[in-house]
DSSP file (Angstrom, degrees, kcal/mol; ACC not computed):
  #  RESIDUE AA STRUCTURE BP1 BP2  ACC     N-H-->O    O-->H-N    N-H-->O    O-->H-N    TCO  KAPPA ALPHA  PHI   PSI    X-CA   Y-CA   Z-CA
    1    1 A M              0   0    0      0, 0.0     2,-0.5     0, 0.0    91,-0.1   0.000 360.0 360.0 360.0 126.7   38.4   32.0  -91.9
    2    2 A V        -     0   0    0      2,-0.0     2,-0.4    86,-0.0    91,-0.0  -0.851 360.0-177.9 -97.5 133.0   36.3   30.5  -94.8
    3    3 A V        -     0   0    0     -2,-0.5     2,-0.4     6,-0.0     6,-0.0  -0.996   4.0-171.8-131.4 135.6   37.0   26.9  -95.4
    4    4 A T        +     0   0    0     -2,-0.4     4,-0.3     0, 0.0     3,-0.1  -0.994  43.7  28.9-132.5 132.2   35.4   24.8  -98.1
    5    5 A G  S  > S-     0   0    0     -2,-0.4     4,-2.6     3,-0.1     5,-0.2   0.072  85.3 -84.7  98.8 147.7   35.4   21.0  -98.8
    6    6 A A  H  > S+     0   0    0      1,-0.2     4,-2.5     2,-0.2     5,-0.2   0.899 123.7  47.3 -53.9 -51.2   35.8   18.0  -96.6
    7    7 A E  H  > S+     0   0    0      1,-0.2     4,-2.7     2,-0.2    -1,-0.2   0.939 113.0  47.0 -61.5 -47.3   39.6   18.0  -96.4
    8    8 A A  H  > S+     0   0    0     -4,-0.3     4,-2.5     1,-0.2    -1,-0.2   0.906 113.1  49.0 -62.4 -38.9   40.0   21.6  -95.7
    9    9 A I  H  X S+     0   0    0     -4,-2.6     4,-2.0     2,-0.2    -1,-0.2   0.900 109.6  52.4 -62.4 -43.0   37.4   21.5  -93.1
   10   10 A R  H  X S+     0   0    0     -4,-2.5     4,-0.7    -5,-0.2    -2,-0.2   0.932 111.4  47.3 -56.8 -50.7   39.1   18.4  -91.5
   11   11 A E  H >< S+     0   0    0     -4,-2.7     3,-1.1     1,-0.2     4,-0.4   0.924 110.4  51.9 -59.4 -47.6   42.4   20.4  -91.5
   12   12 A A  H 3< S+     0   0    0     -4,-2.5     3,-0.3     1,-0.3     4,-0.2   0.807 114.5  41.7 -62.4 -33.9   40.8   23.4  -89.9
   13   13 A L  H 3X S+     0   0    0     -4,-2.0     4,-2.1     1,-0.2     3,-0.4   0.472  86.3  97.1 -91.4  -3.8   39.2   21.5  -87.1
   14   14 A S  H <X S+     0   0    0     -3,-1.1     4,-1.5    -4,-0.7    -1,-0.2   0.766  80.7  55.2 -65.8 -25.3   42.3   19.3  -86.5
   15   15 A G  H  > S+     0   0    0     -4,-0.4     4,-0.9    -3,-0.3    -1,-0.3   0.928 109.7  47.0 -66.4 -49.0   43.4   21.5  -83.6
   16   16 A F  H >4 S+     0   0    0     -3,-0.4     3,-0.9    -4,-0.2     4,-0.3   0.917 110.3  50.6 -60.6 -46.6   40.1   21.1  -81.9
   17   17 A V  H >< S+     0   0    0     -4,-2.1     3,-1.5     1,-0.3    -1,-0.2   0.829 101.5  63.6 -63.1 -33.8   40.0   17.3  -82.4
   18   18 A A  H 3< S+     0   0    0     -4,-1.5    -1,-0.3     1,-0.3    -2,-0.2   0.796  94.6  63.1 -60.0 -32.5   43.5   17.1  -80.9
   19   19 A L  T << S-     0   0    0     -3,-0.9    30,-1.3    -4,-0.9    -1,-0.3   0.628  99.2-137.2 -66.7 -11.1   42.0   18.4  -77.6
   20   20 A K    <   -     0   0    0     -3,-1.5    -3,-0.1    -4,-0.3    -2,-0.1   0.957  40.2-163.4  46.9  57.6   39.8   15.4  -77.3
   21   21 A P        -     0   0    0      0, 0.0     2,-0.5     0, 0.0    27,-0.2  -0.116  31.7-135.5 -71.9 159.5   37.0   17.8  -76.3
   22   22 A T  E     -A   47   0A   0     25,-2.8    25,-2.3    -3,-0.1     2,-0.4  -0.987  33.2-167.7-102.9 128.7   33.8   17.4  -74.7
   23   23 A F  E     -A   46   0A   0     -2,-0.5     2,-0.4    23,-0.2    23,-0.2  -0.961   8.3-171.7-122.3 129.9   31.5   19.6  -76.9
   24   24 A D  E     -A   45   0A   0     21,-2.7    21,-2.0    -2,-0.4     2,-0.4  -0.985   2.9-173.5-121.2 133.4   27.8   20.6  -75.8
   25   25 A L  E     -A   44   0A   0     -2,-0.4     2,-0.5    19,-0.2    19,-0.2  -0.979   7.2-172.4-133.3 123.2   25.5   22.4  -78.1
   26   26 A K  E     -A   43   0A   0     17,-3.2    17,-2.8    -2,-0.4     2,-0.5  -0.962  17.5-144.8-114.9 115.3   22.0   23.7  -77.3
   27   27 A V  E     +A   42   0A   0     -2,-0.5    15,-0.3    15,-0.2     3,-0.1  -0.697  20.8 177.9 -77.3 121.5   19.9   25.0  -80.1
   28   28 A R  E     +     0   0A   0     13,-2.9     2,-0.3    -2,-0.5    14,-0.2   0.800  60.3   5.6 -96.8 -35.5   18.0   28.0  -78.8
   29   29 A K  E     -A   41   0A   0     12,-1.9    12,-3.5     2,-0.0     2,-0.4  -0.981  56.3-162.5-156.3 137.2   16.0   29.2  -81.8
   30   30 A V  E     -A   40   0A   0     -2,-0.3     2,-0.6    10,-0.2    10,-0.2  -0.990   2.0-167.2-126.4 128.6   15.3   28.0  -85.3
   31   31 A F  E     -A   39   0A   0      8,-2.8     8,-2.8    -2,-0.4     2,-0.3  -0.962  19.4-149.8-112.2 110.2   13.9   30.1  -88.2
   32   32 A R  E     -A   38   0A   0     -2,-0.6     2,-0.5     6,-0.2     6,-0.3  -0.630  12.6-168.1 -78.8 136.8   12.9   27.9  -91.2
   33   33 A A        -     0   0    0      4,-3.3     4,-0.4    -2,-0.3     3,-0.3  -0.851  66.8 -39.0-121.9  92.7   13.1   29.2  -94.8
   34   34 A G  S    S-     0   0    0     -2,-0.5    -1,-0.0     1,-0.2     0, 0.0  -0.518  96.5 -49.1  89.6-164.9   11.3   26.6  -96.7
   35   35 A D  S    S+     0   0    0     -2,-0.2    -1,-0.2     1,-0.1     3,-0.0   0.773 129.5  24.4 -85.0 -27.0   11.3   22.9  -96.3
   36   36 A D  S    S+     0   0    0     -3,-0.3    32,-2.0    31,-0.1     2,-0.3   0.270 106.5  65.8-127.8  14.9   15.0   22.2  -96.1
   37   37 A I  E     + B   0  67A   0     -4,-0.4    -4,-3.3    30,-0.2     2,-0.3  -0.998  52.1 167.5-138.8 147.3   17.0   25.2  -95.0
   38   38 A A  E     -AB  32  66A   0     28,-2.2    28,-3.0    -2,-0.3     2,-0.5  -0.986  34.5-124.9-154.0 154.8   17.0   27.1  -91.7
   39   39 A L  E     -AB  31  65A   0     -8,-2.8    -8,-2.8    -2,-0.3     2,-0.5  -0.948  34.7-162.7-101.1 121.9   18.8   29.7  -89.6
   40   40 A A  E     -AB  30  64A   0     24,-3.5    24,-2.2    -2,-0.5     2,-0.5  -0.932  11.8-159.0-108.0 123.4   19.8   28.2  -86.2
   41   41 A Y  E     +AB  29  63A   0    -12,-3.5   -13,-2.9    -2,-0.5   -12,-1.9  -0.892  26.2 167.2-102.1 130.4   20.8   30.1  -83.1
   42   42 A S  E     -AB  27  62A   0     20,-2.3    20,-1.1    -2,-0.5     2,-0.4  -0.889  33.8-139.6-135.2 162.5   22.8   28.1  -80.5
   43   43 A E  E     +AB  26  61A   0    -17,-2.8   -17,-3.2    -2,-0.3     2,-0.3  -0.980  31.0 178.3-117.0 144.6   24.9   28.1  -77.3
   44   44 A W  E     -AB  25  60A   0     16,-2.6    16,-1.7    -2,-0.4     2,-0.4  -0.968  17.8-164.7-141.9 154.8   27.8   25.9  -77.1
   45   45 A T  E     -AB  24  59A   0    -21,-2.0   -21,-2.7    -2,-0.3     2,-0.3  -0.980   3.9-166.7-138.7 153.0   30.7   25.0  -74.8
   46   46 A L  E     -AB  23  58A   0     12,-2.6    12,-2.3    -2,-0.4     2,-0.4  -0.987   6.0-178.1-139.9 122.5   33.8   23.1  -75.5
   47   47 A A  E     +AB  22  57A   0    -25,-2.3   -25,-2.8    -2,-0.3     2,-0.2  -0.979  21.5 128.5-127.8 138.5   36.2   21.7  -72.7
   48   48 A G  E     - B   0  56A   0      8,-2.2     8,-2.2    -2,-0.4     2,-0.5  -0.799  56.0 -80.7-163.1-163.9   39.5   19.8  -73.4
   49   49 A T  E     - B   0  55A   0    -30,-1.3     6,-0.2     6,-0.2     5,-0.1  -0.992  43.7-134.6-129.6 124.2   43.1   19.6  -72.6
   50   50 A G    >   -     0   0    0      4,-3.5     3,-1.7    -2,-0.5     6,-0.0  -0.034  31.9 -94.7 -67.9 176.6   45.5   22.0  -74.4
   51   51 A P  T 3  S+     0   0    0      0, 0.0    -1,-0.1     0, 0.0    -2,-0.0   0.814 126.9  57.3 -62.3 -29.1   48.8   21.1  -76.0
   52   52 A D  T 3  S-     0   0    0      2,-0.1     3,-0.1     1,-0.1    -2,-0.1   0.400 120.8-108.5 -82.3   6.2   50.5   22.2  -72.8
   53   53 A G  S <  S+     0   0    0     -3,-1.7     2,-0.2     1,-0.3    -1,-0.1   0.344  78.2 133.7  87.0  -8.6   48.4   19.6  -70.7
   54   54 A E        -     0   0    0     -5,-0.1    -4,-3.5     1,-0.1    -1,-0.3  -0.500  63.8-109.7 -80.4 145.5   46.4   22.4  -69.2
   55   55 A T  E     -B   49   0A   0     -6,-0.2     2,-0.3    -2,-0.2    -6,-0.2  -0.524  43.7-177.7 -67.6 132.3   42.5   22.2  -69.0
   56   56 A M  E     -B   48   0A   0     -8,-2.2    -8,-2.2    -2,-0.2     2,-0.3  -0.944  11.1-172.1-134.7 158.0   40.9   24.7  -71.3
   57   57 A S  E     -B   47   0A   0     -2,-0.3     2,-0.3   -10,-0.2   -10,-0.2  -0.996   3.3-174.4-150.4 155.1   37.4   25.7  -72.1
   58   58 A M  E     -B   46   0A   0    -12,-2.3   -12,-2.6    -2,-0.3     2,-0.3  -0.985   5.6-178.2-145.8 150.9   35.6   27.8  -74.7
   59   59 A S  E     +B   45   0A   0     -2,-0.3     2,-0.3   -14,-0.2   -14,-0.2  -0.977   8.9 150.8-149.7 162.5   32.0   28.9  -75.2
   60   60 A G  E     -B   44   0A   0    -16,-1.7   -16,-2.6    -2,-0.3     2,-0.5  -0.982  41.4-103.6-171.2 174.4   29.9   30.9  -77.5
   61   61 A Q  E     -B   43   0A   0     -2,-0.3   -18,-0.2   -18,-0.2     2,-0.2  -0.962  39.7-158.2-116.6 117.2   26.7   31.6  -79.2
   62   62 A G  E     -B   42   0A   0    -20,-1.1   -20,-2.3    -2,-0.5     2,-0.4  -0.504  17.5-163.1 -94.5 151.5   26.4   30.5  -82.8
   63   63 A S  E     +BC  41  80A   0     17,-2.3    17,-1.4   -22,-0.2     2,-0.4  -0.990  27.0 172.3-130.5 126.3   24.3   31.4  -85.8
   64   64 A D  E     -BC  40  79A   0    -24,-2.2   -24,-3.5    -2,-0.4     2,-0.5  -0.989  33.6-136.8-140.4 142.4   24.3   28.8  -88.5
   65   65 A V  E     -BC  39  78A   0     13,-1.9    12,-3.5    -2,-0.4    13,-1.9  -0.873  32.4-176.9 -96.2 126.6   22.6   28.1  -91.8
   66   66 A V  E     -BC  38  76A   0    -28,-3.0   -28,-2.2    -2,-0.5     2,-0.4  -0.908  15.0-151.2-125.6 154.6   21.7   24.4  -92.0
   67   67 A R  E     -BC  37  75A   0      8,-2.3     8,-2.7    -2,-0.3     2,-0.3  -0.981  21.8-121.4-125.2 135.0   20.1   22.3  -94.8
   68   68 A Q  E     - C   0  74A   0    -32,-2.0     6,-0.3    -2,-0.4     5,-0.1  -0.574  26.7-142.0 -73.0 136.4   18.1   19.2  -94.3
   69   69 A Q    >   -     0   0    0      4,-3.7     3,-2.7    -2,-0.3    -1,-0.1  -0.529  27.8-101.5 -94.6 160.2   19.5   16.1  -96.0
   70   70 A P  T 3  S+     0   0    0      0, 0.0    -1,-0.1     0, 0.0    -2,-0.0   0.780 123.0  56.0 -54.6 -24.5   17.3   13.4  -97.7
   71   71 A D  T 3  S-     0   0    0      2,-0.1     3,-0.1     1,-0.0    -3,-0.0   0.363 123.2-105.1 -90.4   6.4   17.7   11.1  -94.7
   72   72 A G  S <  S+     0   0    0     -3,-2.7     2,-0.1     1,-0.3    -1,-0.0   0.223  80.7 123.6  94.8 -14.2   16.3   13.8  -92.4
   73   73 A S        -     0   0    0     -5,-0.1    -4,-3.7     1,-0.0     2,-0.4  -0.303  57.1-125.4 -78.0 165.2   19.6   14.9  -90.8
   74   74 A W  E     -C   68   0A   0     -6,-0.3     2,-0.3    -3,-0.1    -6,-0.2  -0.950  21.1-165.1-117.9 132.3   20.8   18.5  -90.9
   75   75 A L  E     -C   67   0A   0     -8,-2.7    -8,-2.3    -2,-0.4     2,-0.2  -0.923  27.1-104.9-117.2 146.2   24.1   19.7  -92.2
   76   76 A F  E     +C   66   0A   0     -2,-0.3   -10,-0.3   -10,-0.2     3,-0.2  -0.468  32.9 171.4 -62.0 127.7   26.0   23.0  -91.8
   77   77 A V  E    S+     0   0A   0    -12,-3.5     2,-0.4     1,-0.4   -11,-0.2   0.715  80.6  10.6 -92.0 -49.0   25.9   25.3  -94.8
   78   78 A I  E    S-C   65   0A   0    -13,-1.9   -13,-1.9     2,-0.0     2,-0.6  -0.998  71.9-162.4-130.9 131.6   27.4   28.2  -93.0
   79   79 A D  E     +C   64   0A   0     -2,-0.4   -15,-0.2   -15,-0.2     3,-0.1  -0.940  15.4 171.9-117.3 110.8   28.9   28.0  -89.6
   80   80 A N  E >   -C   63   0A   0    -17,-1.4   -17,-2.3    -2,-0.6     3,-1.6  -0.842   7.3-177.1-113.5  89.4   29.4   31.1  -87.5
   81   81 A P  T 3  S+     0   0    0      0, 0.0   -37,-0.1     0, 0.0    -1,-0.1   0.696  83.6  50.1 -69.9 -13.1   30.4   29.7  -84.0
   82   82 A Y  T 3  S-     0   0    0      2,-0.2   -21,-0.2   -22,-0.1   -20,-0.2   0.440  99.5-140.8-102.2  -1.3   30.5   33.2  -82.6
   83   83 A G    <   +     0   0    0     -3,-1.6     2,-0.3   -20,-0.2   -21,-0.1   0.436  62.4  85.3  69.7   4.6   27.2   34.2  -83.9
   84   84 A H  S >  S-     0   0    0      1,-0.1     3,-1.8   -21,-0.1     4,-0.2  -0.938  81.6-112.1-137.7 159.5   27.8   37.8  -84.9
   85   85 A A  G >  S+     0   0    0     -2,-0.3     3,-1.8     1,-0.3    -1,-0.1   0.815 109.9  67.0 -59.4 -36.5   29.1   39.7  -87.9
   86   86 A D  G 3  S+     0   0    0      1,-0.3    -1,-0.3    -4,-0.1    -3,-0.0   0.587  88.7  68.9 -60.6 -12.7   32.2   40.9  -86.1
   87   87 A A  G <  S+     0   0    0     -3,-1.8     2,-0.5     1,-0.1    -1,-0.3   0.600  93.5  65.8 -87.2  -7.0   33.4   37.2  -86.0
   88   88 A V  S <  S-     0   0    0     -3,-1.8     2,-0.2    -4,-0.2    -1,-0.1  -0.952  79.6-140.5-115.0 128.2   33.9   37.2  -89.7
   89   89 A S    >   -     0   0    0     -2,-0.5     3,-1.7     1,-0.1     4,-0.3  -0.543  23.6-115.6 -85.1 156.3   36.5   39.4  -91.3
   90   90 A H  G >  S+     0   0    0      1,-0.3     3,-1.2     2,-0.2    -1,-0.1   0.786 115.9  61.9 -61.3 -31.6   35.8   41.3  -94.6
   91   91 A S  G 3  S+     0   0    0      1,-0.3    -1,-0.3     2,-0.2    -3,-0.0   0.664  96.3  59.4 -72.0  -8.2   38.6   39.2  -96.2
   92   92 A D  G <         0   0    0     -3,-1.7    -1,-0.3     1,-0.2    -2,-0.2   0.597 360.0 360.0 -90.8  -9.2   36.6   36.0  -95.5
   93   93 A V    <         0   0    0     -3,-1.2    -1,-0.2    -4,-0.3    -2,-0.2   0.443 360.0 360.0 -91.5 360.0   33.6   37.2  -97.6
């Protein structure tokens, strides 16, 4: 699913936020393309409580395009949490 804009991103992630998850992200490799853009490969885990009260967990290997901001922080430009082309349907492109 392609989501653009703060409100749409907030809505798309509301289900994850409701889990009150613990999220762990480990960046494994970064390829910089110029001064302010990079491709980052990561491993992540998420654990929380599902709507049914049961403990749930997820994990994946992400590939993300990030851009450095004027304050030095990095923000996602493209987030592919499952890290491979099969995670994106053709209708999302």
